[in-house]
C-alpha positions, -999 to 999 in steps of 0.1 A, spaced: 160 -14 150 173 -16 114 149 6 95 154 16 59 137 42 37 147 55 3 165 89 4 139 105 -19 113 98 7 136 110 35 137 144 17 100 145 8 89 137 44 117 154 64 93 176 83 75 145 97 105 131 116 106 160 141 69 162 147 58 153 183 33 127 171 61 109 152 84 108 181 56 92 202 49 68 174 86 58 172 87 52 209 56 30 207 69 10 177 104 5 192 88 -7 225 66 -32 206 95 -47 188 116 -48 219 89 -65 240 74 -87 213 101 -92 186 86 -125 173 50 -113 172 53 -78 157 50 -75 120 65 -69 95 102 -74 103 118 -41 113 138 -37 81 106 -40 61 84 -14 80 91 11 52 95 -14 24 67 4 4 89 35 3 122 18 -1 110 -1 -31 92 28 -48 111 61 -46 91 93 -44 101 106 -78 90 72 -94 55 70 -79 28 68 -106 1 47 -87 -9 44 -51 -28 14 -38 -40 19 -3 -44 -9 22 -54 -8 59 -32 -30 81 -2 -54 74 -12 -91 74 -11 -103 110 -2 -140 104 34 -152 110 55 -148 79 30 -129 59 36 -91 62 65 -78 40 59 -41 42 39 -39 9 1 -38 11 -16 -70 -1 18 -86 -8 34 -116 8 68 -131 0 72 -159 -25 65 -193 -11 38 -179 13 2 -189 5 -17 -160 -11 -42 -145 13 -78 -144 0 -78 -107 -9 -46 -112 -30 -62 -142 -48 -91 -120 -57 -68 -92 -69 -51 -117 -92 -85 -129 -105 -93 -93 -114 -60 -88 -132 -67 -120 -152 -102 -109 -163 -93 -73 -167 -66 -82 -193 -82 -114 -205 -52 -134 -195 -51 -172 -199 -44 -176 -162 -41 -154 -131 -8 -142 -118 7 -164 -91 38 -144 -79 26 -132 -45 56 -108 -40 42 -75 -54 76 -58 -53 76 -62 -91 47 -36 -91 65 -14 -67 96 -12 -89 74 1 -117 61 30 -96 32 15 -76 33 26 -40 18 -2 -20 9 17 11 -8 5 42 -25 31 64 -9 15 95 26 1 90 29 -23 119 7 -48 137 7 -74 165 3 -110 156 -33 -122 153 -46 -88 163 -58 -69 133 -59 -31 138 -38 -35 170 -14 -6 161 -41 18 149 -45 50 169 -8 55 177 2 79 149 6 58 117 -26 71 103 -14 107 106 19 98 90 2 80 60 -23 109 57 7 132 53 23 109 28 -9 110 7 -11 147 11 25 152 0 19 131 -31 -14 149 -38 2 184 -35 36 178 -51 28 155 -81 4 154 -110 -14 126 -129 -12 100 -102 -36 71 -99 -50 64 -65 -67 30 -61 -89 29 -31 -106 -4 -22 -132 -4 5 -148 22 27 -118 27 49 -95 36 20 -121 56 2 -127 78 34 -89 82 39 -85 94 3 -114 118 4 -92 149 2 -73 139 -30 -76 164 -57 -96 148 -85 -87 176 -109 -50 166 -107 -52 129 -102 -74 98 -111 -91 82 -81 -105 47 -87 -128 33 -60 -146 1 -55 -155 -24 -28 -126 -42 -11 -112 -74 -27 -118 -95 4 -141 -125 0 -168 -106 20 -171 -78 -5 -154 -87 -38 -186 -98 -54 -203 -65 -45 -184 -46 -72 -147 -53 -70 -149 -80 -96 -154 -63 -129 -142 -28 -118 -112 -30 -141 -89 -9 -119 -57 -21 -136 -66 -14 -173 -82 19 -162 -50 29 -145 -29 20 -176 -53 39 -199 -49 70 -177 -11 67 -176 -8 63 -213 -31 93 -218 -7 113 -197 24 101 -216 35 78 -188 46 41 -191 18 17 -181 22 -9 -154 28 -46 -163 3 -60 -137 11 -97 -146 
């Protein structure tokens, strides 16, 4: 498997690689890609794309998702993101609607590849980094959640003035331990069509993030 992760994350998470749970997780993931190469997502080189596109020392914002998209050609290793040319999933459509209204833009963004956010310091982190085709949550319970908990804990402990954006009860529960004295935590219902109208729309997470970054002498994110 051709797996890439930025060196800054390699150093920040070096203690994880030798943990027994991570060795078991690695065995599971390798076996899944070996047995089901066409139906395990994202492509192996993009499993750690969130880390590879947003180095540890550049992280300013964390958006927490749950699972990679489980449709063919969708998952690209960044939560809520799909590659250009792929139809925007409903949650991403709603995220773009909120960007539009939050900043009073004439139209919503259309570029479905969110790597432009990652390059500005937005860690687009799924709780589980792999999935089986058409089977959401299929790779939960194999160690990814412990790994991403430790990622969040490392960021929480070693950095200051981060913004954590937690959409939906799953993400909110996962981020419960984040130190609100050191960081800004923004919570709302999930942007999925089932819950977006229950409080996601109008929550203004993007302008609130930028206000906090500016207040702490950090460059705001261009969310367009």
